[in-house]
Structures are given as C-alpha cells and as structure tokens.
C-alpha positions as CSV (number, residue, x, y, z in Angstrom):
1,M,5.1,-60.9,-8.7
2,S,8.5,-60.3,-10.0
3,D,9.6,-60.5,-13.8
4,K,13.2,-61.2,-12.6
5,K,11.8,-64.8,-11.1
6,G,9.6,-65.7,-14.0
7,T,6.5,-65.6,-12.4
8,G,5.1,-61.8,-13.2
9,I,2.2,-60.9,-14.7
10,K,3.4,-61.0,-18.1
11,S,4.9,-64.5,-17.6
12,V,1.6,-65.8,-16.6
13,V,-0.5,-64.2,-19.7
14,L,2.4,-65.5,-22.0
15,S,2.5,-68.8,-20.4
16,A,-1.6,-69.2,-20.2
17,L,-2.0,-68.7,-23.8
18,S,0.8,-70.7,-24.7
19,A,-0.8,-73.6,-22.8
20,G,-3.8,-72.4,-24.6
21,F,-2.3,-73.1,-28.0
22,G,-0.5,-76.2,-27.0
23,V,3.3,-75.1,-27.8
24,Q,4.4,-74.3,-24.1
25,K,8.2,-74.9,-23.4
26,R,9.1,-77.7,-21.3
27,A,11.4,-75.2,-19.5
28,N,8.5,-72.7,-18.7
29,L,6.2,-75.5,-18.1
30,E,8.6,-76.7,-15.2
31,R,9.3,-73.2,-14.2
32,D,5.8,-72.4,-13.9
33,F,5.2,-75.4,-11.3
34,Q,8.1,-74.5,-9.4
35,Q,7.7,-70.5,-8.7
36,G,4.3,-69.7,-9.9
37,K,0.8,-70.2,-7.8
38,P,-1.7,-71.8,-9.5
39,A,-4.4,-69.3,-8.9
40,H,-2.5,-66.6,-11.1
41,Y,-2.5,-69.5,-14.2
42,I,-6.4,-70.3,-13.4
43,I,-7.3,-66.9,-13.7
44,A,-5.4,-66.1,-16.4
45,G,-7.1,-69.0,-18.2
46,I,-10.1,-68.5,-17.6
47,A,-9.8,-64.5,-18.7
48,G,-8.3,-66.0,-21.7
49,T,-11.1,-68.5,-22.5
50,V,-13.7,-65.7,-21.8
51,L,-12.2,-63.4,-24.2
52,F,-11.9,-65.9,-26.8
53,V,-15.3,-66.7,-26.4
54,L,-16.6,-63.1,-26.8
55,I,-14.6,-62.7,-29.8
56,L,-16.0,-65.6,-31.8
57,I,-19.7,-64.4,-30.5
58,S,-18.8,-60.9,-32.1
59,V,-17.0,-62.6,-35.3
60,V,-20.2,-64.8,-35.7
61,H,-22.9,-61.7,-34.9
62,V,-21.2,-59.4,-37.2
63,V,-20.6,-62.2,-40.1
64,T,-24.5,-63.2,-39.5
65,H,-26.0,-59.6,-39.2
66,N,-24.4,-58.5,-42.9
67,T,-25.6,-61.1,-44.7
C-alpha cells in the first residue's frame, strides 16, 4: 500500500473517518472503490467504531464516577 496511489494507511484511515462523519468527497469515494481493498476499509471502520464506543464508555464512567 503506497500513498502515491491514494490507498495507503493514512488514506484509508482518513476515508473511514470522513465516511463515518458523512463528509466523504465524491472523488475520494470513487478512488476508494477503484483502487482500495474492501477489507482495509472494513477493518478501519470497525476499529474506528470500537475506539468511538470505548471513548464514550470512558467519558460516561468519568462523569458518573465524579457525581
């Protein structure tokens, strides 16, 4: 995976984050479908979701523990 083709690790993570927030550019979406491997985006999406849930759980724990 090289960043020159637009499917490097950085590109996959940024695409997954952008898609998660719903602000993915059309050109990036087309590039991802043409050049990227679905498994990379699925793994990035799952990892991002797990990280998001863990952050939410941590915030709720901190807020409820201090009250």
